[in-house]
C-alpha positions in Angstrom: 16.3 0.1 -14.0 13.5 1.0 -13.4 12.0 -2.7 -12.8 14.6 -3.3 -10.6 13.8 0.0 -8.2 10.1 -0.9 -8.3 10.9 -4.8 -7.3 12.5 -2.8 -4.2 10.2 -0.1 -3.6 7.5 -3.3 -3.5 9.6 -5.5 -1.2 10.1 -2.4 1.4 6.5 -1.7 1.2 5.1 -5.3 1.6 7.7 -6.0 4.4 6.8 -2.7 6.2 3.5 -3.5 6.1 4.2 -7.0 7.5 5.7 -5.1 9.9 3.0 -3.3 11.1 0.4 -6.2 11.2 3.1 -7.7 13.8 3.1 -4.7 16.1 -0.4 -4.3 16.1 -0.9 -7.6 16.8 1.5 -7.5 19.3 -1.4 -5.4 20.8 -3.3 -8.6 21.3 -2.9 -9.6 24.7 -3.9 -13.2 24.5 -3.9 -15.3 21.3 -5.0 -18.5 20.4 -6.0 -20.5 17.3 -5.1 -18.8 14.2 -4.3 -15.9 15.2 -1.0 -17.3 17.4 -0.2 -19.3 14.4 -0.1 -16.2 12.5 1.7 -14.3 15.0 3.8 -16.9 15.1 4.7 -17.4 11.8 5.6 -13.3 11.3 7.5 -13.0 14.4 9.7 -15.8 12.7 10.0 -13.4 9.9 10.5 -9.5 11.8 11.7 -10.4 14.9 15.0 -11.0 13.6 15.1 -7.5 11.8 13.5 -5.6 14.8 15.7 -7.8 17.2 18.8 -5.1 15.7 16.9 -2.4 16.8 15.4 -3.5 20.4 19.2 -4.6 21.6 19.7 -0.4 20.9 16.9 1.0 21.8 15.7 -0.9 25.3 11.6 -0.5 25.8 10.8 2.8 27.4 8.6 1.1 30.0 6.1 -0.6 28.9 6.3 0.7 25.2 9.0 -1.0 22.6 9.9 2.2 20.2 12.6 0.9 18.5 10.4 -0.5 15.3 9.8 3.2 14.7 13.6 3.1 14.7 13.2 0.1 12.3 10.5 1.8 10.3 12.5 4.4 9.5 15.8 2.7 8.8 13.9 0.8 6.8 12.9 3.6 4.4 16.2 5.6 4.2 18.1 2.5 3.3 15.3 2.0 0.1 15.3 4.8 -0.6 19.2 5.1 -0.9 19.6 2.2 -2.8 16.6 3.3 -5.1 18.6 6.4 -5.8 22.4 5.0 -6.3 20.5 2.7 -9.0 
């Protein structure tokens, strides 16, 4: 059982890191070349998940706070699943 728990925690940690990098990259206004390719790839991975929260919490002015809720929900669900196992 510990292997499954470790795998779940590892996957959630990696996805959280990818989300973090994608969010930080969204602050870069002009992207070109390799950075644009990385941003597009991360967008394909992160936007479906973040889109769920963007529909619930619209941006406040120029600030999108939905990633905060996305991180919290991701961590809570992972901990709940690990606790159940």
